[in-house]
N, CA, C, O and the ligand as a Tripos MOL2 file, in Angstrom:
@<TRIPOS>MOLECULE
protein
  281   279    71     0     0
PROTEIN
NO_CHARGES

@<TRIPOS>ATOM
      1 N          -5.7890  -35.1580    1.4430 N.3       1 MET1
      2 CA         -5.0020  -33.9240    1.4220 C.3       1 MET1
      3 C          -4.4060  -33.6810    0.0410 C.2       1 MET1
      4 O          -4.0180  -34.6180   -0.6570 O.2       1 MET1
      5 N          -4.3400  -32.4220   -0.3390 N.am      2 ASN2
      6 CA         -3.7780  -32.0890   -1.6400 C.3       2 ASN2
      7 C          -2.3520  -31.5480   -1.5310 C.2       2 ASN2
      8 O          -1.8530  -30.9100   -2.4580 O.2       2 ASN2
      9 N          -1.7170  -31.7980   -0.4270 N.am      3 ASP3
     10 CA         -0.4010  -31.2070   -0.1970 C.3       3 ASP3
     11 C           0.7020  -31.8690   -1.0100 C.2       3 ASP3
     12 O           1.8520  -31.4350   -0.9670 O.2       3 ASP3
     13 N           0.3570  -32.9180   -1.7500 N.am      4 ARG4
     14 CA          1.3800  -33.5980   -2.5320 C.3       4 ARG4
     15 C           1.6510  -32.8980   -3.8570 C.2       4 ARG4
     16 O           2.6210  -33.2160   -4.5440 O.2       4 ARG4
     17 N           0.7900  -31.9400   -4.2180 N.am      5 ILE5
     18 CA          1.0350  -31.1580   -5.4290 C.3       5 ILE5
     19 C           2.3570  -30.4120   -5.2620 C.2       5 ILE5
     20 O           2.5220  -29.6140   -4.3390 O.2       5 ILE5
     21 N           3.2890  -30.6850   -6.1630 N.am      6 LYS6
     22 CA          4.6660  -30.2010   -5.9650 C.3       6 LYS6
     23 C           4.7930  -28.6930   -6.0830 C.2       6 LYS6
     24 O           5.0550  -28.0100   -5.0930 O.2       6 LYS6
     25 N           4.6100  -28.1750   -7.2790 N.am      7 SER7
     26 CA          4.7900  -26.7380   -7.4270 C.3       7 SER7
     27 C           3.5250  -26.1170   -7.9910 C.2       7 SER7
     28 O           3.1740  -26.3450   -9.1490 O.2       7 SER7
     29 N           2.8500  -25.3400   -7.1790 N.am      8 PRO8
     30 CA          1.6560  -24.6530   -7.6670 C.3       8 PRO8
     31 C           2.0190  -23.7610   -8.8520 C.2       8 PRO8
     32 O           3.0860  -23.1470   -8.8640 O.2       8 PRO8
     33 N           1.1510  -23.6890   -9.8280 N.am      9 PRO9
     34 CA          1.5040  -23.0180  -11.0850 C.3       9 PRO9
     35 C           1.3430  -21.5020  -11.0210 C.2       9 PRO9
     36 O           0.3720  -20.9450  -11.5330 O.2       9 PRO9
     37 N           2.2950  -20.8560  -10.3970 N.am     10 PHE10
     38 CA          2.2330  -19.4030  -10.3290 C.3      10 PHE10
     39 C           2.8930  -18.7930  -11.5490 C.2      10 PHE10
     40 O           3.9170  -19.2760  -12.0340 O.2      10 PHE10
     41 N           2.2910  -17.7330  -12.0290 N.am     11 ILE11
     42 CA          2.8400  -17.0400  -13.1880 C.3      11 ILE11
     43 C           3.2780  -15.6570  -12.7510 C.2      11 ILE11
     44 O           2.5130  -14.9060  -12.1480 O.2      11 ILE11
     45 N           4.5160  -15.3370  -13.0660 N.am     12 ARG12
     46 CA          5.0770  -14.0550  -12.6290 C.3      12 ARG12
     47 C           5.2900  -13.1420  -13.8130 C.2      12 ARG12
     48 O           5.7200  -13.5640  -14.8860 O.2      12 ARG12
     49 N           4.9780  -11.8780  -13.5900 N.am     13 LYS13
     50 CA          5.2210  -10.8680  -14.6160 C.3      13 LYS13
     51 C           5.8320   -9.6550  -13.9500 C.2      13 LYS13
     52 O           5.6400   -9.4100  -12.7590 O.2      13 LYS13
     53 N           6.5700   -8.9060  -14.7420 N.am     14 ARG14
     54 CA          7.1520   -7.6750  -14.2170 C.3      14 ARG14
     55 C           6.2050   -6.5180  -14.5130 C.2      14 ARG14
     56 O           5.8280   -6.2970  -15.6640 O.2      14 ARG14
     57 N           5.8220   -5.7840  -13.4750 N.am     15 ASN15
     58 CA          4.9810   -4.6070  -13.6840 C.3      15 ASN15
     59 C           5.8100   -3.4610  -14.2460 C.2      15 ASN15
     60 O           7.0400   -3.4970  -14.2530 O.2      15 ASN15
     61 N           5.0920   -2.4370  -14.7180 N.am     16 LYS16
     62 CA          5.8000   -1.2710  -15.2630 C.3      16 LYS16
     63 C           6.6320   -0.5770  -14.2010 C.2      16 LYS16
     64 O           7.6720    0.0070  -14.5050 O.2      16 LYS16
     65 N           6.1800   -0.6380  -12.9560 N.am     17 ASP17
     66 CA          6.9350    0.0080  -11.8790 C.3      17 ASP17
     67 C           7.9740   -0.9440  -11.2620 C.2      17 ASP17
     68 O           8.4980   -0.6870  -10.1790 O.2      17 ASP17
     69 N           8.2580   -2.0410  -11.9660 N.am     18 TRP18
     70 CA          9.3010   -3.0010  -11.6000 C.3      18 TRP18
     71 C           8.9700   -3.8570  -10.3970 C.2      18 TRP18
     72 O           9.8190   -4.6080   -9.9170 O.2      18 TRP18
     73 N           7.7510   -3.7540   -9.9050 N.am     19 THR19
     74 CA          7.3490   -4.7400   -8.9180 C.3      19 THR19
     75 C           6.9950   -6.0280   -9.6590 C.2      19 THR19
     76 O           6.7730   -6.0170  -10.8700 O.2      19 THR19
     77 N           6.9460   -7.1220   -8.9300 N.am     20 ILE20
     78 CA          6.6710   -8.4140   -9.5520 C.3      20 ILE20
     79 C           5.2280   -8.7920   -9.2660 C.2      20 ILE20
     80 O           4.8010   -8.8650   -8.1140 O.2      20 ILE20
     81 N           4.4920   -9.0310  -10.3380 N.am     21 HIS21
     82 CA          3.1080   -9.4520  -10.2050 C.3      21 HIS21
     83 C           3.0680  -10.9660  -10.3340 C.2      21 HIS21
     84 O           3.5820  -11.5280  -11.3010 O.2      21 HIS21
     85 N           2.4580  -11.6200   -9.3620 N.am     22 SER22
     86 CA          2.3370  -13.0690   -9.4190 C.3      22 SER22
     87 C           0.8790  -13.4490   -9.3060 C.2      22 SER22
     88 O           0.1580  -12.9470   -8.4430 O.2      22 SER22
     89 N           0.4460  -14.3430  -10.1880 N.am     23 TYR23
     90 CA         -0.9120  -14.8460  -10.0560 C.3      23 TYR23
     91 C          -0.9310  -16.3420  -10.2470 C.2      23 TYR23
     92 O          -0.0150  -16.9380  -10.8130 O.2      23 TYR23
     93 N          -2.0080  -16.9300   -9.7540 N.am     24 CYS24
     94 CA         -2.1380  -18.3720   -9.7760 C.3      24 CYS24
     95 C          -2.8710  -18.7800  -11.0460 C.2      24 CYS24
     96 O          -3.9520  -18.2630  -11.3310 O.2      24 CYS24
     97 N          -2.2950  -19.6990  -11.8080 N.am     25 SER25
     98 CA         -2.9200  -20.0940  -13.0750 C.3      25 SER25
     99 C          -4.0360  -21.1060  -12.8700 C.2      25 SER25
    100 O          -4.7120  -21.4870  -13.8260 O.2      25 SER25
    101 N          -4.2330  -21.5410  -11.6410 N.am     26 ARG26
    102 CA         -5.3370  -22.4750  -11.3810 C.3      26 ARG26
    103 C          -6.6120  -21.7360  -11.0110 C.2      26 ARG26
    104 O          -7.6760  -22.0250  -11.5590 O.2      26 ARG26
    105 N          -6.5200  -20.7760  -10.0770 N.am     27 CYS27
    106 CA         -7.7270  -20.0530   -9.6670 C.3      27 CYS27
    107 C          -7.7140  -18.6110  -10.1750 C.2      27 CYS27
    108 O          -8.6860  -17.8800   -9.9790 O.2      27 CYS27
    109 N          -6.6300  -18.1960  -10.8240 N.am     28 PHE28
    110 CA         -6.4810  -16.8720  -11.4180 C.3      28 PHE28
    111 C          -6.5430  -15.7450  -10.4120 C.2      28 PHE28
    112 O          -6.7940  -14.5980  -10.7800 O.2      28 PHE28
    113 N          -6.3210  -16.0530   -9.1570 N.am     29 ALA29
    114 CA         -6.2600  -15.0020   -8.1530 C.3      29 ALA29
    115 C          -4.8720  -14.3700   -8.1790 C.2      29 ALA29
    116 O          -3.8660  -15.0440   -8.4020 O.2      29 ALA29
    117 N          -4.8420  -13.0540   -7.9430 N.am     30 THR30
    118 CA         -3.5570  -12.3910   -7.7820 C.3      30 THR30
    119 C          -2.9500  -12.8320   -6.4640 C.2      30 THR30
    120 O          -3.5940  -12.7590   -5.4180 O.2      30 THR30
    121 N          -1.7070  -13.2900   -6.5190 N.am     31 VAL31
    122 CA         -1.0430  -13.7110   -5.2930 C.3      31 VAL31
    123 C          -0.4270  -12.5100   -4.6050 C.2      31 VAL31
    124 O          -0.6280  -12.2850   -3.4110 O.2      31 VAL31
    125 N           0.3250  -11.7420   -5.3770 N.am     32 THR32
    126 CA          0.9630  -10.5700   -4.7950 C.3      32 THR32
    127 C           1.5100   -9.6500   -5.8730 C.2      32 THR32
    128 O           1.7290  -10.0510   -7.0160 O.2      32 THR32
    129 N           1.7230   -8.4050   -5.4730 N.am     33 ASP33
    130 CA          2.5580   -7.4930   -6.2340 C.3      33 ASP33
    131 C           3.6690   -7.0900   -5.2790 C.2      33 ASP33
    132 O           3.4540   -6.2820   -4.3760 O.2      33 ASP33
    133 N           4.8350   -7.6410   -5.4720 N.am     34 ALA34
    134 CA          5.8990   -7.4440   -4.4950 C.3      34 ALA34
    135 C           7.1330   -6.8790   -5.1720 C.2      34 ALA34
    136 O           7.2860   -6.9600   -6.3910 O.2      34 ALA34
    137 N           8.0070   -6.3080   -4.3660 N.am     35 SER35
    138 CA          9.1940   -5.6670   -4.9340 C.3      35 SER35
    139 C          10.4090   -6.5880   -4.9520 C.2      35 SER35
    140 O          11.4420   -6.2400   -5.5220 O.2      35 SER35
    141 N          10.2930   -7.7490   -4.3370 N.am     36 SER36
    142 CA         11.4250   -8.6720   -4.3760 C.3      36 SER36
    143 C          10.9430  -10.1050   -4.5660 C.2      36 SER36
    144 O           9.8220  -10.4480   -4.1900 O.2      36 SER36
    145 N          11.7960  -10.9320   -5.1500 N.am     37 THR37
    146 CA         11.4100  -12.3220   -5.3750 C.3      37 THR37
    147 C          11.1910  -13.0480   -4.0560 C.2      37 THR37
    148 O          10.3940  -13.9830   -3.9870 O.2      37 THR37
    149 N          11.8890  -12.6270   -3.0130 N.am     38 ALA38
    150 CA         11.6960  -13.2620   -1.7000 C.3      38 ALA38
    151 C          10.2670  -13.0510   -1.2110 C.2      38 ALA38
    152 O           9.6410  -13.9650   -0.6750 O.2      38 ALA38
    153 N           9.7610  -11.8350   -1.4030 N.am     39 GLU39
    154 CA          8.3790  -11.5450   -1.0090 C.3      39 GLU39
    155 C           7.3970  -12.3450   -1.8490 C.2      39 GLU39
    156 O           6.4000  -12.8600   -1.3430 O.2      39 GLU39
    157 N           7.6920  -12.4410   -3.1360 N.am     40 VAL40
    158 CA          6.8190  -13.2050   -4.0270 C.3      40 VAL40
    159 C           6.7840  -14.6650   -3.5920 C.2      40 VAL40
    160 O           5.7140  -15.2690   -3.5130 O.2      40 VAL40
    161 N           7.9510  -15.2270   -3.3130 N.am     41 LYS41
    162 CA          8.0270  -16.6220   -2.8860 C.3      41 LYS41
    163 C           7.2450  -16.8440   -1.6050 C.2      41 LYS41
    164 O           6.5350  -17.8400   -1.4650 O.2      41 LYS41
    165 N           7.3770  -15.9160   -0.6740 N.am     42 ALA42
    166 CA          6.6690  -16.0450    0.6050 C.3      42 ALA42
    167 C           5.1620  -16.0130    0.3850 C.2      42 ALA42
    168 O           4.4260  -16.8060    0.9720 O.2      42 ALA42
    169 N           4.7070  -15.0890   -0.4650 N.am     43 ALA43
    170 CA          3.2790  -14.9770   -0.7330 C.3      43 ALA43
    171 C           2.7710  -16.2150   -1.4670 C.2      43 ALA43
    172 O           1.6810  -16.7120   -1.1840 O.2      43 ALA43
    173 N           3.5720  -16.7050   -2.4110 N.am     44 GLU44
    174 CA          3.1710  -17.8930   -3.1680 C.3      44 GLU44
    175 C           3.0620  -19.1090   -2.2570 C.2      44 GLU44
    176 O           2.1610  -19.9330   -2.4130 O.2      44 GLU44
    177 N           3.9820  -19.2150   -1.3100 N.am     45 SER45
    178 CA          3.9610  -20.3890   -0.4290 C.3      45 SER45
    179 C           2.7560  -20.3430    0.5070 C.2      45 SER45
    180 O           2.3340  -21.3710    1.0370 O.2      45 SER45
    181 N           2.2040  -19.1420    0.7060 N.am     46 GLU46
    182 CA          1.0230  -19.0250    1.5600 C.3      46 GLU46
    183 C          -0.2760  -19.0820    0.7820 C.2      46 GLU46
    184 O          -1.3560  -19.1570    1.3680 O.2      46 GLU46
    185 N          -0.1730  -19.0470   -0.5400 N.am     47 HIS47
    186 CA         -1.3910  -19.0430   -1.3510 C.3      47 HIS47
    187 C          -2.1060  -20.3880   -1.2830 C.2      47 HIS47
    188 O          -1.5030  -21.4520   -1.4260 O.2      47 HIS47
    189 N          -3.3980  -20.3010   -1.0620 N.am     48 ARG48
    190 CA         -4.2550  -21.4760   -1.1900 C.3      48 ARG48
    191 C          -5.3680  -21.1010   -2.1500 C.2      48 ARG48
    192 O          -6.0000  -20.0540   -2.0120 O.2      48 ARG48
    193 N          -5.6010  -21.9690   -3.1250 N.am     49 CYS49
    194 CA         -6.6560  -21.6670   -4.0800 C.3      49 CYS49
    195 C          -8.0010  -21.5760   -3.3800 C.2      49 CYS49
    196 O          -8.3450  -22.4000   -2.5320 O.2      49 CYS49
    197 N          -8.7490  -20.5530   -3.7610 N.am     50 ASP50
    198 CA        -10.0860  -20.3920   -3.2350 C.3      50 ASP50
    199 C         -11.0100  -21.3650   -3.9670 C.2      50 ASP50
    200 O         -11.1490  -21.2780   -5.1870 O.2      50 ASP50
    201 N         -11.6440  -22.2920   -3.2410 N.am     51 PRO51
    202 CA        -12.4970  -23.2960   -3.8980 C.3      51 PRO51
    203 C         -13.5890  -22.6620   -4.7550 C.2      51 PRO51
    204 O         -13.9560  -23.1980   -5.8000 O.2      51 PRO51
    205 N         -14.1050  -21.5140   -4.3060 N.am     52 ARG52
    206 CA        -15.1640  -20.8730   -5.0910 C.3      52 ARG52
    207 C         -14.6220  -20.3130   -6.3950 C.2      52 ARG52
    208 O         -15.2960  -20.3540   -7.4240 O.2      52 ARG52
    209 N         -13.3860  -19.7850   -6.3500 N.am     53 LEU53
    210 CA        -12.7560  -19.3050   -7.5780 C.3      53 LEU53
    211 C         -12.4820  -20.4660   -8.5300 C.2      53 LEU53
    212 O         -12.7080  -20.3630   -9.7360 O.2      53 LEU53
    213 N         -11.9900  -21.5740   -7.9690 N.am     54 LEU54
    214 CA        -11.7190  -22.7500   -8.7960 C.3      54 LEU54
    215 C         -12.9930  -23.2250   -9.4910 C.2      54 LEU54
    216 O         -12.9730  -23.6260  -10.6550 O.2      54 LEU54
    217 N         -14.0890  -23.1710   -8.7580 N.am     55 GLU55
    218 CA        -15.3750  -23.5910   -9.3100 C.3      55 GLU55
    219 C         -15.7780  -22.6790  -10.4770 C.2      55 GLU55
    220 O         -16.2410  -23.1440  -11.5190 O.2      55 GLU55
    221 N         -15.5900  -21.3780  -10.2730 N.am     56 MET56
    222 CA        -15.9210  -20.4200  -11.3220 C.3      56 MET56
    223 C         -15.0670  -20.6390  -12.5490 C.2      56 MET56
    224 O         -15.5700  -20.6020  -13.6720 O.2      56 MET56
    225 N         -13.7650  -20.8680  -12.3470 N.am     57 VAL57
    226 CA        -12.8490  -21.1020  -13.4600 C.3      57 VAL57
    227 C         -13.2670  -22.3540  -14.2210 C.2      57 VAL57
    228 O         -13.2530  -22.3880  -15.4520 O.2      57 VAL57
    229 N         -13.6360  -23.3710  -13.4670 N.am     58 GLU58
    230 CA        -14.0550  -24.6320  -14.0720 C.3      58 GLU58
    231 C         -15.3070  -24.4350  -14.9350 C.2      58 GLU58
    232 O         -15.3970  -24.9520  -16.0480 O.2      58 GLU58
    233 N         -16.2690  -23.6770  -14.3990 N.am     59 LYS59
    234 CA        -17.4950  -23.3930  -15.1490 C.3      59 LYS59
    235 C         -17.1830  -22.6040  -16.4090 C.2      59 LYS59
    236 O         -17.7250  -22.8770  -17.4800 O.2      59 LYS59
    237 N         -16.2940  -21.6110  -16.2650 N.am     60 TYR60
    238 CA        -15.9250  -20.7740  -17.3920 C.3      60 TYR60
    239 C         -15.2680  -21.6120  -18.4820 C.2      60 TYR60
    240 O         -15.5310  -21.4280  -19.6700 O.2      60 TYR60
    241 N         -14.4080  -22.5360  -18.0560 N.am     61 ARG61
    242 CA        -13.7280  -23.4020  -19.0310 C.3      61 ARG61
    243 C         -14.7370  -24.2510  -19.7920 C.2      61 ARG61
    244 O         -14.6150  -24.4410  -21.0020 O.2      61 ARG61
    245 N         -15.7310  -24.7570  -19.0780 N.am     62 LYS62
    246 CA        -16.7540  -25.5710  -19.7270 C.3      62 LYS62
    247 C         -17.5180  -24.7440  -20.7480 C.2      62 LYS62
    248 O         -17.7900  -25.2070  -21.8550 O.2      62 LYS62
    249 N         -17.8640  -23.5110  -20.3690 N.am     63 VAL63
    250 CA        -18.6160  -22.6360  -21.2640 C.3      63 VAL63
    251 C         -17.8070  -22.3320  -22.5140 C.2      63 VAL63
    252 O         -18.3250  -22.4280  -23.6260 O.2      63 VAL63
    253 N         -16.5270  -21.9620  -22.3420 N.am     64 THR64
    254 CA        -15.7280  -21.6070  -23.5110 C.3      64 THR64
    255 C         -15.4890  -22.8120  -24.3940 C.2      64 THR64
    256 O         -15.3780  -22.6730  -25.6120 O.2      64 THR64
    257 N         -15.4050  -24.0020  -23.7960 N.am     65 ARG65
    258 CA        -15.2370  -25.2280  -24.5860 C.3      65 ARG65
    259 C         -16.4720  -25.4460  -25.4710 C.2      65 ARG65
    260 O         -16.3670  -25.7940  -26.6470 O.2      65 ARG65
    261 N         -17.6350  -25.2280  -24.8650 N.am     66 LEU66
    262 CA        -18.8800  -25.3820  -25.6270 C.3      66 LEU66
    263 C         -18.9390  -24.3760  -26.7650 C.2      66 LEU66
    264 O         -19.3400  -24.6990  -27.8830 O.2      66 LEU66
    265 N         -18.5290  -23.1430  -26.4570 N.am     67 VAL67
    266 CA        -18.5830  -22.0830  -27.4700 C.3      67 VAL67
    267 C         -17.6390  -22.4080  -28.6200 C.2      67 VAL67
    268 O         -18.0030  -22.2830  -29.7900 O.2      67 VAL67
    269 N         -16.4130  -22.8290  -28.2750 N.am     68 SER68
    270 CA        -15.4340  -23.0720  -29.3370 C.3      68 SER68
    271 C         -15.7690  -24.3320  -30.1340 C.2      68 SER68
    272 O         -15.3210  -24.4860  -31.2700 O.2      68 SER68
    273 N         -16.5550  -25.2330  -29.5410 N.am     69 ALA69
    274 CA        -16.9280  -26.4590  -30.2530 C.3      69 ALA69
    275 C         -18.0890  -26.2100  -31.2040 C.2      69 ALA69
    276 O         -18.3210  -26.9890  -32.1290 O.2      69 ALA69
    277 N         -18.8240  -25.1130  -30.9730 N.am     70 ALA70
    278 CA        -20.0130  -24.8540  -31.7700 C.3      70 ALA70
    279 C         -19.6830  -24.3680  -33.1840 C.2      70 ALA70
    280 O         -20.5900  -24.1080  -33.9740 O.2      70 ALA70
    281 ZN         -4.7670  -20.4790   -6.7020 Zn       71 ZN71
@<TRIPOS>BOND
     1     1     2 1
     2     2     3 1
     3     3     4 2
     4     3     5 am
     5     5     6 1
     6     6     7 1
     7     7     8 2
     8     7     9 am
     9     9    10 1
    10    10    11 1
    11    11    12 2
    12    11    13 am
    13    13    14 1
    14    14    15 1
    15    15    16 2
    16    15    17 am
    17    17    18 1
    18    18    19 1
    19    19    20 2
    20    19    21 am
    21    21    22 1
    22    22    23 1
    23    23    24 2
    24    23    25 am
    25    25    26 1
    26    26    27 1
    27    27    28 2
    28    27    29 am
    29    29    30 1
    30    30    31 1
    31    31    32 2
    32    31    33 am
    33    33    34 1
    34    34    35 1
    35    35    36 2
    36    35    37 am
    37    37    38 1
    38    38    39 1
    39    39    40 2
    40    39    41 am
    41    41    42 1
    42    42    43 1
    43    43    44 2
    44    43    45 am
    45    45    46 1
    46    46    47 1
    47    47    48 2
    48    47    49 am
    49    49    50 1
    50    50    51 1
    51    51    52 2
    52    51    53 am
    53    53    54 1
    54    54    55 1
    55    55    56 2
    56    55    57 am
    57    57    58 1
    58    58    59 1
    59    59    60 2
    60    59    61 am
    61    61    62 1
    62    62    63 1
    63    63    64 2
    64    63    65 am
    65    65    66 1
    66    66    67 1
    67    67    68 2
    68    67    69 am
    69    69    70 1
    70    70    71 1
    71    71    72 2
    72    71    73 am
    73    73    74 1
    74    74    75 1
    75    75    76 2
    76    75    77 am
    77    77    78 1
    78    78    79 1
    79    79    80 2
    80    79    81 am
    81    81    82 1
    82    82    83 1
    83    83    84 2
    84    83    85 am
    85    85    86 1
    86    86    87 1
    87    87    88 2
    88    87    89 am
    89    89    90 1
    90    90    91 1
    91    91    92 2
    92    91    93 am
    93    93    94 1
    94    94    95 1
    95    95    96 2
    96    95    97 am
    97    97    98 1
    98    98    99 1
    99    99   100 2
   100    99   101 am
   101   101   102 1
   102   102   103 1
   103   103   104 2
   104   103   105 am
   105   105   106 1
   106   106   107 1
   107   107   108 2
   108   107   109 am
   109   109   110 1
   110   110   111 1
   111   111   112 2
   112   111   113 am
   113   113   114 1
   114   114   115 1
   115   115   116 2
   116   115   117 am
   117   117   118 1
   118   118   119 1
   119   119   120 2
   120   119   121 am
   121   121   122 1
   122   122   123 1
   123   123   124 2
   124   123   125 am
   125   125   126 1
   126   126   127 1
   127   127   128 2
   128   127   129 am
   129   129   130 1
   130   130   131 1
   131   131   132 2
   132   131   133 am
   133   133   134 1
   134   134   135 1
   135   135   136 2
   136   135   137 am
   137   137   138 1
   138   138   139 1
   139   139   140 2
   140   139   141 am
   141   141   142 1
   142   142   143 1
   143   143   144 2
   144   143   145 am
   145   145   146 1
   146   146   147 1
   147   147   148 2
   148   147   149 am
   149   149   150 1
   150   150   151 1
   151   151   152 2
   152   151   153 am
   153   153   154 1
   154   154   155 1
   155   155   156 2
   156   155   157 am
   157   157   158 1
   158   158   159 1
   159   159   160 2
   160   159   161 am
   161   161   162 1
   162   162   163 1
   163   163   164 2
   164   163   165 am
   165   165   166 1
   166   166   167 1
   167   167   168 2
   168   167   169 am
   169   169   170 1
   170   170   171 1
   171   171   172 2
   172   171   173 am
   173   173   174 1
   174   174   175 1
   175   175   176 2
   176   175   177 am
   177   177   178 1
   178   178   179 1
   179   179   180 2
   180   179   181 am
   181   181   182 1
   182   182   183 1
   183   183   184 2
   184   183   185 am
   185   185   186 1
   186   186   187 1
   187   187   188 2
   188   187   189 am
   189   189   190 1
   190   190   191 1
   191   191   192 2
   192   191   193 am
   193   193   194 1
   194   194   195 1
   195   195   196 2
   196   195   197 am
   197   197   198 1
   198   198   199 1
   199   199   200 2
   200   199   201 am
   201   201   202 1
   202   202   203 1
   203   203   204 2
   204   203   205 am
   205   205   206 1
   206   206   207 1
   207   207   208 2
   208   207   209 am
   209   209   210 1
   210   210   211 1
   211   211   212 2
   212   211   213 am
   213   213   214 1
   214   214   215 1
   215   215   216 2
   216   215   217 am
   217   217   218 1
   218   218   219 1
   219   219   220 2
   220   219   221 am
   221   221   222 1
   222   222   223 1
   223   223   224 2
   224   223   225 am
   225   225   226 1
   226   226   227 1
   227   227   228 2
   228   227   229 am
   229   229   230 1
   230   230   231 1
   231   231   232 2
   232   231   233 am
   233   233   234 1
   234   234   235 1
   235   235   236 2
   236   235   237 am
   237   237   238 1
   238   238   239 1
   239   239   240 2
   240   239   241 am
   241   241   242 1
   242   242   243 1
   243   243   244 2
   244   243   245 am
   245   245   246 1
   246   246   247 1
   247   247   248 2
   248   247   249 am
   249   249   250 1
   250   250   251 1
   251   251   252 2
   252   251   253 am
   253   253   254 1
   254   254   255 1
   255   255   256 2
   256   255   257 am
   257   257   258 1
   258   258   259 1
   259   259   260 2
   260   259   261 am
   261   261   262 1
   262   262   263 1
   263   263   264 2
   264   263   265 am
   265   265   266 1
   266   266   267 1
   267   267   268 2
   268   267   269 am
   269   269   270 1
   270   270   271 1
   271   271   272 2
   272   271   273 am
   273   273   274 1
   274   274   275 1
   275   275   276 2
   276   275   277 am
   277   277   278 1
   278   278   279 1
   279   279   280 2
@<TRIPOS>SUBSTRUCTURE
     1 MET1         2 RESIDUE 1 A MET
     2 ASN2         6 RESIDUE 1 A ASN
     3 ASP3        10 RESIDUE 1 A ASP
     4 ARG4        14 RESIDUE 1 A ARG
     5 ILE5        18 RESIDUE 1 A ILE
     6 LYS6        22 RESIDUE 1 A LYS
     7 SER7        26 RESIDUE 1 A SER
     8 PRO8        30 RESIDUE 1 A PRO
     9 PRO9        34 RESIDUE 1 A PRO
    10 PHE10       38 RESIDUE 1 A PHE
    11 ILE11       42 RESIDUE 1 A ILE
    12 ARG12       46 RESIDUE 1 A ARG
    13 LYS13       50 RESIDUE 1 A LYS
    14 ARG14       54 RESIDUE 1 A ARG
    15 ASN15       58 RESIDUE 1 A ASN
    16 LYS16       62 RESIDUE 1 A LYS
    17 ASP17       66 RESIDUE 1 A ASP
    18 TRP18       70 RESIDUE 1 A TRP
    19 THR19       74 RESIDUE 1 A THR
    20 ILE20       78 RESIDUE 1 A ILE
    21 HIS21       82 RESIDUE 1 A HIS
    22 SER22       86 RESIDUE 1 A SER
    23 TYR23       90 RESIDUE 1 A TYR
    24 CYS24       94 RESIDUE 1 A CYS
    25 SER25       98 RESIDUE 1 A SER
    26 ARG26      102 RESIDUE 1 A ARG
    27 CYS27      106 RESIDUE 1 A CYS
    28 PHE28      110 RESIDUE 1 A PHE
    29 ALA29      114 RESIDUE 1 A ALA
    30 THR30      118 RESIDUE 1 A THR
    31 VAL31      122 RESIDUE 1 A VAL
    32 THR32      126 RESIDUE 1 A THR
    33 ASP33      130 RESIDUE 1 A ASP
    34 ALA34      134 RESIDUE 1 A ALA
    35 SER35      138 RESIDUE 1 A SER
    36 SER36      142 RESIDUE 1 A SER
    37 THR37      146 RESIDUE 1 A THR
    38 ALA38      150 RESIDUE 1 A ALA
    39 GLU39      154 RESIDUE 1 A GLU
    40 VAL40      158 RESIDUE 1 A VAL
    41 LYS41      162 RESIDUE 1 A LYS
    42 ALA42      166 RESIDUE 1 A ALA
    43 ALA43      170 RESIDUE 1 A ALA
    44 GLU44      174 RESIDUE 1 A GLU
    45 SER45      178 RESIDUE 1 A SER
    46 GLU46      182 RESIDUE 1 A GLU
    47 HIS47      186 RESIDUE 1 A HIS
    48 ARG48      190 RESIDUE 1 A ARG
    49 CYS49      194 RESIDUE 1 A CYS
    50 ASP50      198 RESIDUE 1 A ASP
    51 PRO51      202 RESIDUE 1 A PRO
    52 ARG52      206 RESIDUE 1 A ARG
    53 LEU53      210 RESIDUE 1 A LEU
    54 LEU54      214 RESIDUE 1 A LEU
    55 GLU55      218 RESIDUE 1 A GLU
    56 MET56      222 RESIDUE 1 A MET
    57 VAL57      226 RESIDUE 1 A VAL
    58 GLU58      230 RESIDUE 1 A GLU
    59 LYS59      234 RESIDUE 1 A LYS
    60 TYR60      238 RESIDUE 1 A TYR
    61 ARG61      242 RESIDUE 1 A ARG
    62 LYS62      246 RESIDUE 1 A LYS
    63 VAL63      250 RESIDUE 1 A VAL
    64 THR64      254 RESIDUE 1 A THR
    65 ARG65      258 RESIDUE 1 A ARG
    66 LEU66      262 RESIDUE 1 A LEU
    67 VAL67      266 RESIDUE 1 A VAL
    68 SER68      270 RESIDUE 1 A SER
    69 ALA69      274 RESIDUE 1 A ALA
    70 ALA70      278 RESIDUE 1 A ALA
    71 ZN71       281 GROUP 0 **** ****
């Protein structure tokens, strides 16, 4: 089980319309665009990384590493 991971790395930004945009820095999925931090917290606590997205991110990281090393 991966439930021992303490705090998932969510990144929050303020939208122009003052809603809060939260996304996951591991799978880069948008978690929510909510109007209150309580809603953001609730959405974040329900977020589970999509394994297919994680795989894509991992592949992308490998590709960019190769490119930057060249
Ligand atoms: Zn995620």
